[in-house]
A tleap script that builds the chain and sets N, CA, C and O, in Angstrom:
source leaprc.protein.ff14SB
mol = sequence {
  NMET MET ASN PRO ALA MET MET MET LYS ALA
  PHE LYS ALA LYS LYS GLU PHE GLU ASP ARG
  HIE PRO ARG VAL LEU SER PHE ILE GLN ASN
  GLU ILE MET THR GLY ILE GLU GLU GLY THR
  VAL LEU GLU MET THR VAL THR LYS PRO GLY
  ARG PRO GLY VAL THR ALA ASN MET ARG ILE
  THR ALA GLU ASP LEU ALA LEU LEU GLU GLU
  LEU LYS ASN MET GLY ALA ASN MET CLYS
}
set mol.1.N position { -13.071 -10.925 0.630 }
set mol.1.CA position { -11.609 -11.349 0.717 }
set mol.1.C position { -10.859 -10.762 -0.483 }
set mol.1.O position { -11.386 -10.729 -1.595 }
set mol.2.N position { -9.657 -10.312 -0.255 }
set mol.2.CA position { -8.801 -9.770 -1.171 }
set mol.2.C position { -8.326 -10.802 -1.955 }
set mol.2.O position { -8.048 -11.885 -1.440 }
set mol.3.N position { -8.176 -10.562 -3.357 }
set mol.3.CA position { -7.572 -11.797 -4.113 }
set mol.3.C position { -6.052 -11.782 -3.923 }
set mol.3.O position { -5.485 -10.735 -3.612 }
set mol.4.N position { -5.397 -12.903 -4.102 }
set mol.4.CA position { -3.975 -13.039 -3.717 }
set mol.4.C position { -3.079 -12.128 -4.528 }
set mol.4.O position { -2.076 -11.628 -4.019 }
set mol.5.N position { -3.439 -11.900 -5.827 }
set mol.5.CA position { -2.515 -10.975 -6.539 }
set mol.5.C position { -2.618 -9.485 -6.047 }
set mol.5.O position { -1.655 -8.723 -6.133 }
set mol.6.N position { -3.804 -9.118 -5.538 }
set mol.6.CA position { -3.857 -7.745 -4.950 }
set mol.6.C position { -3.196 -7.717 -3.739 }
set mol.6.O position { -2.502 -6.737 -3.468 }
set mol.7.N position { -3.314 -8.745 -2.880 }
set mol.7.CA position { -2.551 -8.795 -1.626 }
set mol.7.C position { -1.133 -8.637 -1.763 }
set mol.7.O position { -0.532 -7.788 -1.104 }
set mol.8.N position { -0.467 -9.523 -2.705 }
set mol.8.CA position { 0.837 -9.377 -3.036 }
set mol.8.C position { 1.374 -7.949 -3.500 }
set mol.8.O position { 2.462 -7.478 -3.169 }
set mol.9.N position { 0.512 -7.395 -4.247 }
set mol.9.CA position { 0.901 -6.108 -4.761 }
set mol.9.C position { 0.807 -5.076 -3.532 }
set mol.9.O position { 1.594 -4.130 -3.520 }
set mol.10.N position { -0.034 -5.213 -2.607 }
set mol.10.CA position { -0.243 -4.376 -1.469 }
set mol.10.C position { 1.033 -4.504 -0.494 }
set mol.10.O position { 1.643 -3.552 -0.005 }
set mol.11.N position { 1.306 -5.834 -0.314 }
set mol.11.CA position { 2.524 -6.101 0.574 }
set mol.11.C position { 3.763 -5.493 -0.017 }
set mol.11.O position { 4.593 -4.934 0.700 }
set mol.12.N position { 3.899 -5.599 -1.344 }
set mol.12.CA position { 5.152 -5.082 -1.974 }
set mol.12.C position { 5.189 -3.656 -1.829 }
set mol.12.O position { 6.259 -3.122 -1.535 }
set mol.13.N position { 4.081 -2.928 -2.009 }
set mol.13.CA position { 4.036 -1.491 -1.943 }
set mol.13.C position { 4.389 -0.970 -0.416 }
set mol.13.O position { 5.087 0.008 -0.148 }
set mol.14.N position { 3.784 -1.797 0.459 }
set mol.14.CA position { 4.080 -1.518 1.990 }
set mol.14.C position { 5.564 -1.700 2.103 }
set mol.14.O position { 6.247 -0.799 2.591 }
set mol.15.N position { 6.059 -2.736 1.710 }
set mol.15.CA position { 7.653 -3.017 1.889 }
set mol.15.C position { 8.507 -1.866 1.274 }
set mol.15.O position { 9.447 -1.369 1.894 }
set mol.16.N position { 8.142 -1.476 0.052 }
set mol.16.CA position { 8.777 -0.390 -0.668 }
set mol.16.C position { 8.785 0.991 0.261 }
set mol.16.O position { 9.782 1.666 0.516 }
set mol.17.N position { 7.486 1.228 0.683 }
set mol.17.CA position { 7.368 2.422 1.458 }
set mol.17.C position { 8.146 2.350 2.748 }
set mol.17.O position { 8.729 3.362 3.138 }
set mol.18.N position { 8.198 1.245 3.428 }
set mol.18.CA position { 9.045 1.028 4.602 }
set mol.18.C position { 10.384 1.303 4.308 }
set mol.18.O position { 11.044 2.072 5.007 }
set mol.19.N position { 10.890 0.657 3.199 }
set mol.19.CA position { 12.399 0.929 2.751 }
set mol.19.C position { 12.687 2.312 2.512 }
set mol.19.O position { 13.768 2.737 2.919 }
set mol.20.N position { 11.835 3.148 1.870 }
set mol.20.CA position { 11.993 4.374 1.456 }
set mol.20.C position { 11.945 5.477 2.701 }
set mol.20.O position { 12.641 6.491 2.760 }
set mol.21.N position { 10.965 5.046 3.680 }
set mol.21.CA position { 10.626 5.978 4.813 }
set mol.21.C position { 10.584 5.250 6.093 }
set mol.21.O position { 9.540 5.227 6.745 }
set mol.22.N position { 11.726 4.613 6.520 }
set mol.22.CA position { 11.579 3.781 7.786 }
set mol.22.C position { 11.430 4.485 8.989 }
set mol.22.O position { 11.090 3.808 9.959 }
set mol.23.N position { 11.609 5.719 9.157 }
set mol.23.CA position { 11.350 6.547 10.334 }
set mol.23.C position { 9.811 6.819 10.415 }
set mol.23.O position { 9.293 6.818 11.532 }
set mol.24.N position { 9.046 7.053 9.304 }
set mol.24.CA position { 7.722 7.363 9.258 }
set mol.24.C position { 6.954 6.091 9.788 }
set mol.24.O position { 6.078 6.298 10.628 }
set mol.25.N position { 7.167 4.941 9.426 }
set mol.25.CA position { 6.497 3.692 9.742 }
set mol.25.C position { 6.795 3.468 11.274 }
set mol.25.O position { 5.907 3.139 12.060 }
set mol.26.N position { 7.995 3.653 11.610 }
set mol.26.CA position { 8.408 3.422 13.009 }
set mol.26.C position { 7.676 4.404 13.861 }
set mol.26.O position { 7.156 3.990 14.897 }
set mol.27.N position { 7.581 5.661 13.533 }
set mol.27.CA position { 6.744 6.732 14.239 }
set mol.27.C position { 5.344 6.292 14.336 }
set mol.27.O position { 4.747 6.259 15.412 }
set mol.28.N position { 4.832 5.961 13.236 }
set mol.28.CA position { 3.300 5.498 13.285 }
set mol.28.C position { 3.165 4.317 14.282 }
set mol.28.O position { 2.312 4.356 15.168 }
set mol.29.N position { 3.973 3.316 14.141 }
set mol.29.CA position { 3.898 2.122 14.978 }
set mol.29.C position { 4.055 2.366 16.461 }
set mol.29.O position { 3.325 1.866 17.318 }
set mol.30.N position { 5.156 3.245 16.706 }
set mol.30.CA position { 5.466 3.581 18.111 }
set mol.30.C position { 4.417 4.580 18.824 }
set mol.30.O position { 3.984 4.376 19.958 }
set mol.31.N position { 4.080 5.630 18.059 }
set mol.31.CA position { 3.286 6.637 18.694 }
set mol.31.C position { 1.763 6.533 18.435 }
set mol.31.O position { 0.990 6.941 19.303 }
set mol.32.N position { 1.306 6.012 17.298 }
set mol.32.CA position { -0.136 5.928 17.009 }
set mol.32.C position { -0.765 4.631 17.224 }
set mol.32.O position { -1.881 4.538 17.735 }
set mol.33.N position { 0.006 3.510 16.803 }
set mol.33.CA position { -0.646 2.285 16.958 }
set mol.33.C position { -0.478 1.584 18.338 }
set mol.33.O position { -1.006 0.513 18.638 }
set mol.34.N position { 0.308 2.313 19.114 }
set mol.34.CA position { 0.586 1.657 20.609 }
set mol.34.C position { -0.525 2.459 21.638 }
set mol.34.O position { -0.420 2.233 22.844 }
set mol.35.N position { -1.433 3.260 21.227 }
set mol.35.CA position { -2.406 3.789 22.094 }
set mol.35.C position { -2.269 5.237 22.322 }
set mol.35.O position { -1.569 5.721 23.211 }
set mol.36.N position { -2.981 5.912 21.465 }
set mol.36.CA position { -3.137 7.400 21.649 }
set mol.36.C position { -4.278 7.621 22.439 }
set mol.36.O position { -5.288 6.957 22.205 }
set mol.37.N position { -4.266 8.507 23.397 }
set mol.37.CA position { -5.335 8.719 24.259 }
set mol.37.C position { -6.263 9.899 23.764 }
set mol.37.O position { -5.784 10.834 23.124 }
set mol.38.N position { -7.519 9.830 24.060 }
set mol.38.CA position { -8.386 10.960 23.669 }
set mol.38.C position { -7.865 12.256 24.325 }
set mol.38.O position { -7.481 12.316 25.493 }
set mol.39.N position { -7.891 13.315 23.433 }
set mol.39.CA position { -7.423 14.643 23.857 }
set mol.39.C position { -5.929 14.795 23.257 }
set mol.39.O position { -5.404 15.906 23.323 }
set mol.40.N position { -5.277 13.793 22.716 }
set mol.40.CA position { -3.927 13.885 22.234 }
set mol.40.C position { -4.063 14.840 20.895 }
set mol.40.O position { -5.028 14.777 20.134 }
set mol.41.N position { -3.070 15.635 20.748 }
set mol.41.CA position { -3.141 16.564 19.520 }
set mol.41.C position { -2.000 15.999 18.515 }
set mol.41.O position { -0.808 15.894 18.803 }
set mol.42.N position { -2.541 15.692 17.403 }
set mol.42.CA position { -1.570 15.393 16.248 }
set mol.42.C position { -1.370 16.584 15.286 }
set mol.42.O position { -2.336 17.239 14.896 }
set mol.43.N position { -0.225 16.830 14.946 }
set mol.43.CA position { 0.115 17.991 14.121 }
set mol.43.C position { 0.973 17.554 12.963 }
set mol.43.O position { 1.854 16.704 13.093 }
set mol.44.N position { 0.674 18.191 11.763 }
set mol.44.CA position { 1.440 17.811 10.556 }
set mol.44.C position { 1.793 19.097 9.955 }
set mol.44.O position { 1.001 20.037 10.028 }
set mol.45.N position { 3.032 19.222 9.308 }
set mol.45.CA position { 3.481 20.261 8.472 }
set mol.45.C position { 3.786 19.771 7.135 }
set mol.45.O position { 4.515 18.789 6.997 }
set mol.46.N position { 3.310 20.347 6.198 }
set mol.46.CA position { 3.847 19.952 4.705 }
set mol.46.C position { 4.439 21.197 4.212 }
set mol.46.O position { 3.887 22.298 4.215 }
set mol.47.N position { 5.752 20.888 3.738 }
set mol.47.CA position { 6.641 21.999 3.146 }
set mol.47.C position { 7.041 21.580 1.859 }
set mol.47.O position { 7.849 20.667 1.690 }
set mol.48.N position { 6.499 22.221 0.934 }
set mol.48.CA position { 6.724 22.037 -0.595 }
set mol.48.C position { 8.038 22.816 -1.003 }
set mol.48.O position { 8.341 23.878 -0.461 }
set mol.49.N position { 8.761 22.255 -1.942 }
set mol.49.CA position { 9.930 23.052 -2.407 }
set mol.49.C position { 9.631 24.474 -2.822 }
set mol.49.O position { 8.791 24.726 -3.686 }
set mol.50.N position { 10.371 25.448 -2.157 }
set mol.50.CA position { 10.244 26.818 -2.524 }
set mol.50.C position { 9.040 27.576 -1.850 }
set mol.50.O position { 8.768 28.740 -2.141 }
set mol.51.N position { 8.312 26.806 -0.894 }
set mol.51.CA position { 7.141 27.334 -0.384 }
set mol.51.C position { 7.200 27.271 1.156 }
set mol.51.O position { 7.811 26.350 1.697 }
set mol.52.N position { 6.606 28.183 1.839 }
set mol.52.CA position { 6.656 27.999 3.380 }
set mol.52.C position { 5.799 26.734 3.739 }
set mol.52.O position { 5.002 26.223 2.952 }
set mol.53.N position { 6.032 26.309 4.943 }
set mol.53.CA position { 5.323 25.254 5.365 }
set mol.53.C position { 3.782 25.551 5.742 }
set mol.53.O position { 3.470 26.701 6.048 }
set mol.54.N position { 2.917 24.628 5.725 }
set mol.54.CA position { 1.644 24.744 6.159 }
set mol.54.C position { 1.301 23.599 7.270 }
set mol.54.O position { 1.389 22.386 7.081 }
set mol.55.N position { 0.933 24.186 8.350 }
set mol.55.CA position { 0.616 23.265 9.546 }
set mol.55.C position { -0.838 23.088 9.816 }
set mol.55.O position { -1.598 24.054 9.759 }
set mol.56.N position { -1.262 21.860 10.116 }
set mol.56.CA position { -2.655 21.583 10.625 }
set mol.56.C position { -2.512 20.612 11.757 }
set mol.56.O position { -1.577 19.814 11.826 }
set mol.57.N position { -3.493 20.710 12.662 }
set mol.57.CA position { -3.579 19.728 13.778 }
set mol.57.C position { -4.965 19.291 14.099 }
set mol.57.O position { -5.942 19.843 13.594 }
set mol.58.N position { -5.044 18.383 14.868 }
set mol.58.CA position { -6.441 17.801 15.218 }
set mol.58.C position { -6.296 17.213 16.664 }
set mol.58.O position { -5.283 16.611 17.019 }
set mol.59.N position { -7.339 17.421 17.444 }
set mol.59.CA position { -7.405 16.830 18.740 }
set mol.59.C position { -8.207 15.414 18.635 }
set mol.59.O position { -9.333 15.353 18.141 }
set mol.60.N position { -7.579 14.394 19.099 }
set mol.60.CA position { -8.130 12.971 18.932 }
set mol.60.C position { -9.472 12.873 19.847 }
set mol.60.O position { -9.509 13.213 21.029 }
set mol.61.N position { -10.457 12.406 19.181 }
set mol.61.CA position { -11.772 12.234 19.869 }
set mol.61.C position { -11.912 10.664 20.053 }
set mol.61.O position { -11.092 9.856 19.616 }
set mol.62.N position { -13.001 10.358 20.723 }
set mol.62.CA position { -13.293 8.858 20.933 }
set mol.62.C position { -13.739 8.309 19.579 }
set mol.62.O position { -13.481 7.130 19.336 }
set mol.63.N position { -14.358 9.022 18.709 }
set mol.63.CA position { -14.623 8.460 17.449 }
set mol.63.C position { -13.334 8.226 16.516 }
set mol.63.O position { -13.268 7.320 15.685 }
set mol.64.N position { -12.434 9.060 16.738 }
set mol.64.CA position { -11.068 8.896 16.047 }
set mol.64.C position { -10.590 7.639 16.571 }
set mol.64.O position { -10.355 6.767 15.734 }
set mol.65.N position { -10.389 7.357 17.845 }
set mol.65.CA position { -9.857 6.161 18.454 }
set mol.65.C position { -10.562 4.894 18.011 }
set mol.65.O position { -9.938 3.841 17.879 }
set mol.66.N position { -11.881 4.996 17.779 }
set mol.66.CA position { -12.559 3.851 17.308 }
set mol.66.C position { -12.164 3.531 15.890 }
set mol.66.O position { -12.091 2.355 15.533 }
set mol.67.N position { -11.913 4.501 15.088 }
set mol.67.CA position { -11.436 4.358 13.691 }
set mol.67.C position { -10.057 3.723 13.669 }
set mol.67.O position { -9.811 2.755 12.951 }
set mol.68.N position { -9.159 4.289 14.472 }
set mol.68.CA position { -7.767 3.718 14.579 }
set mol.68.C position { -7.764 2.288 14.941 }
set mol.68.O position { -7.053 1.468 14.362 }
set mol.69.N position { -8.577 1.997 15.918 }
set mol.69.CA position { -8.640 0.635 16.307 }
set mol.69.C position { -9.092 -0.365 15.166 }
set mol.69.O position { -8.630 -1.502 15.069 }
set mol.70.N position { -10.028 0.160 14.326 }
set mol.70.CA position { -10.662 -0.654 13.271 }
set mol.70.C position { -9.542 -0.894 12.215 }
set mol.70.O position { -9.359 -1.996 11.696 }
set mol.71.N position { -8.792 0.237 11.929 }
set mol.71.CA position { -7.578 0.115 11.018 }
set mol.71.C position { -6.550 -0.787 11.520 }
set mol.71.O position { -5.997 -1.596 10.774 }
set mol.72.N position { -6.286 -0.682 12.707 }
set mol.72.CA position { -5.268 -1.514 13.445 }
set mol.72.C position { -5.664 -2.992 13.257 }
set mol.72.O position { -4.840 -3.855 12.956 }
set mol.73.N position { -6.950 -3.227 13.450 }
set mol.73.CA position { -7.502 -4.722 13.315 }
set mol.73.C position { -7.468 -5.168 11.899 }
set mol.73.O position { -7.281 -6.362 11.664 }
set mol.74.N position { -7.647 -4.238 10.851 }
set mol.74.CA position { -7.486 -4.646 9.524 }
set mol.74.C position { -6.138 -5.006 9.085 }
set mol.74.O position { -5.900 -5.951 8.333 }
set mol.75.N position { -5.214 -4.171 9.612 }
set mol.75.CA position { -3.746 -4.362 9.372 }
set mol.75.C position { -3.282 -5.639 10.022 }
set mol.75.O position { -2.366 -6.254 9.475 }
set mol.76.N position { -3.817 -6.103 11.133 }
set mol.76.CA position { -3.438 -7.319 11.717 }
set mol.76.C position { -4.060 -8.459 10.971 }
set mol.76.O position { -3.484 -9.545 11.023 }
set mol.77.N position { -5.082 -8.351 10.337 }
set mol.77.CA position { -5.649 -9.422 9.474 }
set mol.77.C position { -4.937 -9.589 8.198 }
set mol.77.O position { -5.087 -10.630 7.558 }
set mol.78.N position { -4.142 -8.604 7.762 }
set mol.78.CA position { -3.474 -8.743 6.479 }
set mol.78.C position { -2.180 -9.451 6.565 }
set mol.78.O position { -1.585 -9.824 5.555 }
set mol.79.N position { -1.728 -9.644 7.799 }
set mol.79.CA position { -0.364 -10.371 8.025 }
set mol.79.C position { -0.413 -11.704 7.686 }
set mol.79.O position { 0.588 -12.410 7.810 }
savepdb mol mol.pdb
quit
């Protein structure tokens, strides 16, 4: 079990992240946490200042879905 001080610190950090990046959390909640199917492709692009973007993608496997479900359950237990 996480100690109360660490839980408060984690909740504060999550809230600050949500405040800075509301669209990212909304995207994760709406697209990832609501049920991605096996075979779905996730793609990310990182663009650093003054440099071209670098893109990577992954096709979701059954094992990935099991991990996402476990993370989702952990998040529900933190509320």
